N, C-alpha and C positions, 0 to 999 in steps of 0.2 A: 504494500500500500504506500502511497505517496507521502513522504515525510512532510512535505509542504502542507498537506491537508491537516495533519496532526498539529503542526505549528499554528495554523490558523485556528484550529479548535481551542488550543491553549490560550491564544491571544484573545479570542472572543470571550473566554472566561476570565480575562484579565490576570492570567497566570504567567509567570516567567517560563520561558521555554528552556528546559534543561535537557541534557543528554539522557538522564535517568527517566524523565517523564516521557520523552519521545520513545525511548527503548521499550518501556512498559506498554505504551499504546501500540507500538509496532508489533510486539510479541502477541498481544491480545488479538490484534487484527489477523495475524498469521495463524492463529489457532481458534478459528470461529467455532462456536458450539462445544468447546472442550471444557468449560467451567473449571479453569485452572486454580489451584491453591497458590498461596504466596510462595510456598517452597518450590512448586513446579515452575512458577514464573522466575524465581531466583535461579534455579538450575539452568533454565533457558538463557537468562541474562548472562550468567557466568560464561557461557559458550562464546559470547561476543566481548564481554568485559569481565575477565577473571577477577579483577580487583573490586568489583561491586560487592557490597555487603548486604546481608539479609535484612538488617535494620533499615537500610536505604530503600529496599524494595517495599517493606511494610509501610514506611512513611509515604512513599510515592503512591502506593495503592490507596492509602487513606485520603490523601489530597485529591486524587482522581475520583474517588467515590464521593467525597464531599462536594465536588464540582459537578457531579452527575455525569461524568464521562465514562465511569465504570459502575457497574452494579455489583454489589456484594450480596451473596446469597448463601443460604444454608440449605443443603440437601439432606439434612438429618444424618450425616455420616461423620459428624464431629469436626469437620473442616469448614472454614470460611472459603468460599469460592468466588471467583471474579469472572466477569464477562463485559465486553463493550456494551455500554448502555444505549448508545445511538451510533448509527453509521455516520462516518464523516460526511458533512454537508447536509445532514438531516436536521430539520428544525426540531427543537426540543418539544414544542407543542404538538407536533405531528408524530411523535414517537409512539410506536405501537407496543403494547405490552406483549411479552411472550411468556409462556408458562412451561412447566416441566413435568414430565411423566417419568417416574423413577421406578425401575424394575427392582423389586424386593429380592429377586433371585440372583441376578448377576451384577446389579448396581448400575447398569447402563442408564444414562440420563438422556431423554429425548426432549428436545425443545419443540414447542408448537406455537403457532401464531394465532390460531382462532381465539377470539376474545368474546366469549359468551357472557361476560359480566357487564357489557354495555347496558343491557336492559335493566339489570339489577341496580347499577349505578344511577341510571336515569330515574328509576322508581324511588330510590333513596332521596334523590334531589327533590323530586316533586312532592313526595309524601312527608318527608322529615326535614327538608331543607338542609340535608347533609350532603356535602360535596366530597366525593372520593378523590383524593389526590394521587393515590398509588394503591396497587394491590399486587399480590403474589399468589399464584396457584401452584400447588404441588400435588400431583396425583400419584399414588403408590399402587402398584399392581405387579403383573408379570408380563414380560415381553413375549413375543411370539416364539423366540428361540427357547426360552426357559419353559414355556408351556409345552412345546414339542418334546423337549428333553424329558419332562415329567410324564408326558403321555407314553413315551418309550419305556420309562422305568417303572411307572405305576407305584412309586414309593412314597410320594409326598401327598398325603390325604388332603391337606389344606389346599394345595394347588389343584388337585383333582376336583374338589368341591367347587372351586372358582370356575374351572373349565366347564363343568356340567351345569 
């Protein structure tokens, strides 16, 4: 992804352009949909800049989350994970939420764009005067691959009950 786009994103947020900030944004863009931990980002960063420290990565991630350039999420696996919150050049107000389906069998995380909460948000606004500013949806279940494996093994009753 173009470094100039990231520079512009940082400038629009009135943030100083630093090598570390650009690096983290570039790494996130190079790994779309991977929901990386700070430690994974650190390992990737060290490939390019071996002198970079883990504390620098943590500080940089927090700044980028605070400025809504990155989203910090929990997938209930004990780790904070990060992803780009908006595509370069995308207006913040046009940003579309995406959600996550998490396989309880293998841990695979699927992102999906369908936003079925628009109707609920509109209803809350009309009935209660409550304006939703953000939401996060995490669905837990079993992916196709895990279901197929369980069908072959017939050993996990819980999954078999979900299948039937």
